[in-house]
C-alpha positions as CSV (number, residue, x, y, z in Angstrom):
1,M,-2.9,-11.3,-42.8
2,T,0.0,-9.1,-43.6
3,A,0.2,-5.2,-43.7
4,L,0.4,-5.6,-47.5
5,H,-3.0,-7.4,-47.7
6,P,-5.3,-5.9,-45.1
7,K,-8.7,-7.5,-44.9
8,S,-12.0,-5.7,-44.7
9,T,-14.8,-6.9,-42.4
10,D,-16.4,-8.6,-45.3
11,S,-13.1,-10.4,-46.2
12,L,-12.7,-11.4,-42.6
13,M,-16.2,-12.9,-42.6
14,R,-15.4,-14.9,-45.7
15,Y,-12.2,-16.0,-44.1
16,L,-14.0,-17.3,-41.0
17,R,-16.5,-19.1,-43.3
18,D,-14.0,-20.6,-45.8
19,Q,-11.0,-21.2,-43.7
20,K,-12.3,-21.7,-40.2
21,G,-15.7,-23.4,-40.9
22,I,-17.6,-20.9,-38.8
23,A,-21.0,-19.9,-40.1
24,I,-21.3,-16.1,-40.2
25,S,-23.4,-13.9,-42.4
26,G,-25.7,-10.9,-42.5
27,S,-25.5,-7.3,-41.4
28,A,-26.3,-8.1,-37.7
29,Q,-23.3,-10.5,-37.4
30,K,-21.1,-8.1,-39.4
31,R,-21.9,-5.3,-36.8
32,K,-21.2,-7.7,-34.0
33,L,-17.9,-8.7,-35.4
34,M,-17.0,-5.0,-35.9
35,N,-18.1,-4.3,-32.3
36,I,-16.1,-7.0,-30.7
37,G,-13.2,-6.8,-33.2
38,Y,-11.7,-9.6,-35.2
39,Y,-8.3,-9.4,-33.4
40,H,-9.4,-8.6,-29.9
41,G,-12.6,-10.5,-30.2
42,Y,-12.4,-13.6,-32.4
43,K,-8.7,-14.2,-32.1
44,G,-8.8,-13.8,-28.3
45,Y,-11.6,-16.3,-27.9
46,R,-10.6,-18.9,-30.5
47,Y,-8.7,-20.9,-28.0
48,I,-8.9,-22.0,-24.3
49,N,-5.8,-21.4,-22.1
50,T,-3.2,-21.8,-24.8
51,P,-3.2,-21.1,-28.6
52,S,-2.7,-24.8,-29.2
53,K,-6.1,-25.6,-27.7
54,K,-8.3,-24.2,-30.5
55,V,-12.1,-24.3,-29.9
56,A,-14.1,-26.1,-32.6
57,Y,-16.6,-23.4,-33.2
58,T,-19.2,-23.9,-36.0
59,K,-21.3,-20.8,-35.5
60,F,-20.3,-17.2,-35.0
61,E,-23.0,-17.0,-32.2
62,E,-20.8,-19.4,-30.2
63,V,-17.9,-17.1,-30.3
64,V,-20.1,-14.2,-29.3
65,S,-21.5,-16.2,-26.4
66,V,-18.0,-16.8,-25.0
67,Y,-17.1,-13.2,-25.6
68,D,-20.2,-12.1,-23.7
69,F,-19.5,-14.6,-20.9
70,D,-16.0,-13.1,-20.5
71,S,-17.3,-9.5,-20.5
72,Q,-20.0,-10.4,-17.9
73,L,-17.4,-12.0,-15.7
74,K,-15.3,-8.9,-15.7
75,S,-18.3,-6.7,-14.8
76,L,-19.2,-9.1,-12.0
77,F,-15.7,-9.4,-10.5
78,Y,-14.5,-5.8,-10.9
79,P,-16.2,-4.2,-7.9
80,S,-15.1,-7.0,-5.5
81,V,-11.6,-7.1,-6.7
82,M,-11.2,-3.3,-6.3
83,L,-12.8,-3.5,-2.9
84,I,-10.3,-6.2,-1.9
85,E,-7.3,-4.1,-3.1
86,T,-8.4,-1.0,-1.3
87,A,-9.4,-2.7,2.0
88,V,-6.2,-4.9,2.2
89,K,-4.1,-1.8,1.6
90,N,-5.9,0.0,4.4
91,Y,-5.5,-3.0,6.7
92,V,-1.8,-3.0,6.1
93,L,-1.6,0.8,6.4
94,D,-3.3,0.6,9.9
95,I,-0.7,-2.0,11.1
96,L,2.3,0.1,9.7
97,V,1.2,3.4,11.3
98,S,0.3,1.7,14.6
99,S,3.6,-0.1,14.8
100,T,5.8,2.9,14.0
101,N,3.7,5.8,15.1
102,S,4.6,7.3,11.8
103,E,3.4,7.6,8.2
104,N,6.9,8.3,6.8
105,F,8.2,5.7,4.4
106,I,11.8,5.9,5.8
107,D,10.6,5.1,9.3
108,I,8.6,2.1,8.0
109,Y,11.5,1.0,5.8
110,N,14.0,1.1,8.7
111,Q,11.8,-0.4,11.3
112,L,9.5,-2.9,9.5
113,L,10.8,-3.6,6.0
114,D,13.7,-5.7,7.3
115,N,12.6,-9.3,6.6
116,Y,16.0,-9.9,5.1
117,K,17.6,-10.0,8.6
118,M,16.0,-13.4,9.4
119,F,18.2,-14.9,6.6
120,S,21.5,-13.5,8.0
121,T,24.2,-16.1,8.3
122,K,26.0,-14.4,11.1
123,G,26.7,-16.6,14.1
124,K,25.1,-19.6,12.4
125,I,26.8,-23.0,11.9
126,Y,26.3,-25.0,8.6
127,K,27.0,-28.6,7.8
128,N,29.3,-27.7,4.9
129,T,30.4,-24.8,2.7
130,F,27.7,-25.6,0.2
131,E,25.0,-25.1,2.8
132,R,26.6,-21.9,3.9
133,Q,26.9,-20.6,0.4
134,K,23.2,-21.4,-0.2
135,A,22.2,-19.5,2.9
136,E,24.4,-16.5,2.0
137,D,22.8,-16.4,-1.5
138,K,19.4,-16.4,0.0
139,F,20.3,-13.6,2.3
140,K,21.8,-11.6,-0.6
141,R,18.5,-12.1,-2.6
142,E,16.3,-10.9,0.2
143,L,18.5,-7.9,0.8
144,K,18.5,-7.1,-2.9
145,R,14.7,-7.3,-2.9
146,R,14.5,-4.8,-0.1
147,L,16.8,-2.4,-2.0
148,E,14.8,-2.9,-5.2
149,L,11.6,-2.0,-3.3
150,R,13.1,1.2,-2.0
151,N,14.2,2.2,-5.5
152,R,10.8,1.4,-6.9
153,I,9.0,3.5,-4.2
154,Y,11.2,6.4,-5.0
155,K,10.7,6.0,-8.8
156,V,6.9,5.8,-8.4
157,Q,7.0,9.1,-6.5
158,T,9.3,10.7,-9.1
159,D,7.0,9.5,-11.9
160,A,3.9,10.7,-10.1
161,Y,5.3,14.2,-9.7
162,G,6.6,14.3,-13.3
163,S,3.1,13.3,-14.6
164,G,1.4,16.0,-12.6
165,N,-0.2,13.9,-9.8
166,K,-1.9,16.4,-7.6
167,I,-1.1,14.6,-4.3
168,A,2.6,14.3,-5.2
169,D,2.7,17.9,-6.4
170,H,1.1,19.2,-3.1
171,Y,3.6,17.4,-0.9
172,F,6.8,18.0,-2.8
173,R,6.0,21.6,-3.4
174,N,5.8,22.0,0.4
175,D,9.1,20.1,0.9
176,R,7.3,17.2,2.5
177,N,7.6,13.5,1.9
178,L,4.7,11.5,0.5
179,P,2.9,9.7,3.4
180,I,2.7,6.0,3.2
181,W,-1.0,6.1,2.3
182,A,-0.3,8.2,-0.7
183,I,2.5,5.8,-1.8
184,F,0.0,3.0,-1.5
185,E,-2.3,4.9,-3.9
186,L,0.5,5.1,-6.5
187,I,1.9,1.5,-6.4
188,S,0.4,-1.4,-8.3
189,L,-1.1,-4.4,-6.6
190,G,2.0,-6.5,-7.6
191,E,4.3,-3.9,-6.1
192,F,2.2,-3.8,-3.0
193,G,2.7,-7.6,-2.7
194,H,6.4,-7.0,-3.0
195,F,6.1,-4.4,-0.2
196,V,4.3,-6.8,2.1
197,S,6.7,-9.6,1.4
198,C,9.6,-7.4,2.7
199,L,7.9,-6.7,6.0
200,N,9.3,-8.7,8.9
201,Q,7.5,-11.7,10.2
202,N,6.1,-10.1,13.3
203,C,4.5,-7.4,11.2
204,R,3.1,-9.9,8.7
205,M,1.7,-11.9,11.6
206,D,-0.1,-8.8,12.8
207,I,-1.6,-8.3,9.2
208,S,-2.6,-11.9,9.0
209,K,-4.3,-11.7,12.4
210,K,-6.0,-8.4,11.5
211,L,-7.4,-10.0,8.3
212,G,-8.7,-12.9,10.3
213,I,-6.7,-15.6,8.5
214,R,-6.8,-18.8,10.6
215,P,-3.4,-19.2,12.4
216,S,-3.2,-22.9,11.4
217,D,-3.4,-21.9,7.8
218,D,-0.6,-19.3,8.1
219,T,2.1,-20.5,10.5
220,N,4.8,-18.6,8.6
221,A,2.7,-15.4,8.1
222,L,3.1,-15.6,4.3
223,M,-0.7,-15.8,3.4
224,P,-1.3,-12.0,3.1
225,Q,1.3,-11.6,0.4
226,R,0.3,-14.8,-1.3
227,L,-3.3,-13.7,-1.5
228,I,-2.2,-10.4,-3.0
229,Y,-0.1,-12.1,-5.6
230,A,-3.0,-14.6,-6.4
231,T,-5.4,-11.7,-6.9
232,K,-3.2,-9.3,-8.8
233,D,-3.2,-11.1,-12.1
234,L,-7.0,-11.2,-12.2
235,R,-7.1,-7.6,-11.1
236,N,-4.8,-6.5,-13.9
237,A,-6.5,-8.6,-16.6
238,I,-9.9,-7.0,-15.7
239,A,-8.4,-3.5,-15.5
240,H,-6.8,-3.9,-19.0
241,N,-9.9,-5.6,-20.5
242,D,-7.8,-8.8,-21.2
243,V,-9.5,-12.3,-21.5
244,I,-10.2,-13.9,-18.1
245,F,-12.7,-16.7,-18.7
246,D,-10.0,-19.4,-19.0
247,T,-7.5,-18.0,-16.5
248,R,-4.8,-17.4,-19.2
249,F,-4.0,-14.2,-17.3
250,R,-2.0,-16.1,-14.7
251,T,1.7,-15.1,-14.8
252,G,2.9,-18.0,-12.6
253,K,1.7,-20.8,-10.4
254,I,-0.2,-19.9,-7.3
255,D,1.4,-21.4,-4.2
256,K,-0.4,-24.6,-3.1
257,Q,-0.7,-23.3,0.4
258,V,-3.1,-20.7,-0.8
259,G,-5.4,-23.3,-2.2
260,N,-5.0,-25.4,0.9
261,A,-5.7,-22.6,3.3
262,I,-8.8,-21.5,1.3
263,S,-10.0,-25.1,1.1
264,N,-9.6,-25.5,4.9
265,A,-11.6,-22.3,5.5
266,T,-14.3,-22.7,2.9
267,G,-14.7,-26.5,2.5
268,V,-14.2,-26.1,-1.3
269,K,-11.8,-28.8,-2.4
270,G,-9.6,-29.1,-5.6
271,L,-8.6,-25.5,-5.9
272,T,-5.9,-25.3,-8.7
273,F,-6.8,-21.9,-10.1
274,G,-6.9,-23.4,-13.6
275,T,-10.6,-22.5,-13.9
276,I,-12.4,-19.2,-13.3
277,T,-14.7,-20.8,-10.7
278,D,-11.6,-21.1,-8.4
279,Y,-11.1,-17.4,-8.7
280,L,-14.7,-16.8,-7.6
281,V,-13.8,-18.9,-4.5
282,L,-10.7,-16.8,-4.0
283,I,-12.7,-13.6,-4.2
284,I,-15.5,-14.7,-1.8
285,Y,-12.9,-16.0,0.7
286,Q,-11.3,-12.6,0.9
287,L,-14.6,-10.8,1.0
288,K,-15.6,-12.8,4.0
289,L,-12.2,-12.0,5.7
290,L,-13.1,-8.3,5.1
291,H,-16.5,-8.9,6.7
292,V,-18.5,-8.0,3.6
293,S,-22.2,-8.9,4.1
294,K,-23.6,-12.3,3.4
295,T,-26.2,-10.7,1.1
296,E,-23.5,-9.1,-1.0
297,M,-21.4,-12.3,-1.2
298,K,-24.5,-14.3,-2.1
299,R,-25.3,-11.8,-4.9
300,S,-21.9,-12.3,-6.4
301,I,-22.3,-16.1,-6.3
302,L,-25.8,-16.0,-7.8
303,G,-24.5,-13.5,-10.4
304,Y,-21.8,-16.0,-11.4
305,E,-24.3,-18.9,-11.6
306,D,-26.6,-16.9,-13.8
307,I,-23.7,-16.0,-16.2
308,V,-22.6,-19.6,-16.4
309,D,-26.1,-20.8,-17.0
310,K,-26.4,-18.4,-19.9
311,L,-23.2,-19.8,-21.4
312,R,-24.3,-23.4,-20.9
313,I,-27.4,-23.0,-23.2
314,S,-25.5,-20.9,-25.7
315,I,-22.6,-23.2,-26.7
316,P,-22.1,-27.0,-27.3
317,T,-21.6,-29.1,-24.2
318,S,-18.1,-30.1,-25.4
319,I,-16.9,-26.5,-25.4
320,F,-18.8,-25.6,-22.2
321,N,-17.0,-28.4,-20.3
322,Q,-13.6,-27.1,-21.4
323,I,-14.5,-23.8,-19.8
324,I,-16.5,-24.7,-16.7
325,H,-15.2,-27.9,-15.3
326,T,-17.4,-30.7,-14.0
327,D,-16.6,-30.1,-10.4
328,S,-18.0,-26.5,-10.6
329,N,-21.4,-27.3,-9.1
330,I,-20.1,-28.9,-6.0
331,K,-17.6,-26.1,-5.5
332,I,-20.4,-23.5,-5.7
333,S,-22.5,-25.5,-3.4
334,N,-19.8,-25.6,-0.7
335,L,-19.0,-21.9,-1.3
336,K,-22.7,-21.1,-0.5
337,K,-22.4,-23.1,2.8
338,F,-19.3,-21.2,3.7
339,V,-21.0,-17.8,3.1
340,S,-24.0,-18.8,5.2
341,K,-22.0,-19.8,8.2
C-alpha cells in the first residue's frame, strides 16, 4: 500500500478477504477494524514474536480476540508496574539519603556512584599484557558509564526546565539544585537502572537487603538493577500502548540469574521471559518483595487467568498454544502457592 494508492476501510476489508484469507464483512466488523486500526491493529497482531511467524487467522474475530487479550493485559499490568517503579525508586532514595545524609546529586555522585573503582588496575598483578589490557578496558568502560550518567542527569534537568516543569522551575529560579527525589521523578526507568548500576557494591547490597532479596540469590548485589532492566521494557511498552502479548517488546536478553533467583524464591521453573506468563511471575515476585497484600496479588493472578480463559475459547487451539505455552498452568499453580506462603 503506497502513498499513491491509499486504501479505504472497504478496500482494506477486501484485501483481508482476498489476499489474506480472513473472513470479514458487515458494518459491525468494519467499525471494529476502524476502531483498532488496520496498521496498529491488524498489522500489529498478524504475527507472534517476529514478522516471519505469521498467524494463520481465518476469521476477523480471531484477530480481534488477540487484540482484546493484549489490551486487557496492559490494563491488568499497568497499576502493578507503576507501583513497582515508584516503590523501588523510593526504596533506593531512602538508602541514598541515609547513606550520605544529603539529597544533593553531587554528594551522592561523589560518595556512592563510584562502582568504577572496583575495576581499577592500580596495584594489581596480571598474568600477561592481554589480561591487563582487558582489565583496563573494563575500568575505562565503567568510568565512562559513570560520566555518561552524570551528563544524562544534567540534560534531564535542563530539558525539564526548558519544557516548563514546575518542580525544576521552582528550584532553579531559587538558585537551588534539584533534589535527588525530583531527579528520580524525571528520569526513565531505564535511566534509573543505569543509575543503580553505577552505585558501589556496598550501596547496592543495602538496596538488595532493603528489598528483601534473598542473599543467596544476589551474592554480587546485581539483582536490583537486573530487576529494573527486566521490568523497564514491559513498562515502556504498556506506557506507549505497544503490543505486549508475545513479549516482542524485549530489547535484549534478560540475565539468567534473574530467572534463577525468581525460580528459587517462587518455585516457578522454566522462566525464559519468552512468554507473557513469565512477566506475570516477574511482577508478582516484585510485588511480594514490596509487601503488597496477598489479596491484591491473588486478584492480579485471577485476573490474568480470566483473560487467558477468554482468549482460549475465542481462537483456535493451534494459535492459542503459540501465545500461552503449555507450561503456563503449572507456573500459575506454583505462583499461587508462593503468594499464599
